[in-house]
N, C-alpha and C positions, 0 to 999 in steps of 0.2 A: 310875566310876574306872575303869581299865584297868590291867593289870599293867606295863605300860610308863611309865604314870605314878605307879604307886606305887613301881617302881624308881628313877625321877627323883626323887620326894620323897625315897626313901632315901638316896638320893647325896647330898643336898643334907644330910640329918640328919647322917647319918656321918661327913660330912667335917666338919662343925660338932663332932661328939660326941667324935672322935678328932683333930681337929685337922689332919687332912692333905686340903690340896686337892687332892691327886691321887687321891683315893679315889674310884672309880666301885662302885656296887650290881651286882654283876652274880649269875645265878641261884646260881653255883658259890662266891661268898665265902664263907669260914668265918671264926671269931673264930682260928684256926690262921693263916691268912694276913693280918692285920693287926696288926703289933708293939704298938700301941696299944690293942689290946683284951683289956683286961685283965678283973678280975671288976666291979669300980667302974666302967668305963666301958661295961660290959656292962649294969647297973642302969642308966648315965645313957640309955644308948641306949633299953632299953623303957621306959623313964618317957616319954623324948620322944618314942617313936614314939606310944605311946599317946594322948599329947596330941594329937599334928599329927595322928590319922587317927581321934579319938574312939570308940578301941577299948581294950579291957580284956583282958589275958591271963592265963590262970589260971595258977598255978607250974607245973603239970604242962605248961602249951605252951611258958613258956617255958624249961624245962629239955629239951625236949624237940625244939625247934628244931636242924636239922642244918647250914642253911647259909642264905644267903639267901633262896632262894627258897621256903624253907618259911617265912619268916617273911612274905615278900610273900602267900603264898597264904594265911595265915592271915590277914593286914588283910584282904585281899578277901572273904573269909570271913564277919568281922564286922564290916566299917563296914556305916554304916547306910547301905540302900538309898536310891538315887535316884531320882525318876521322871524 
């Protein structure tokens, strides 16, 4: 999976979780940039991302995400490798 594919999938997930069809997952996007990104939707986002990508984040990883790029990089590191 490429980073572009991760961002494309994250865009779809975020549009669904935040109920905002105009939202685009970009590297610099943060929770402060999205009005609908509250604590409940943050949990929904993390759970949905874990299911969609087949990964599991630790609590320290989740609390350390600075922006969507950091989230995408962590997904790539944790994603099952495909040959």
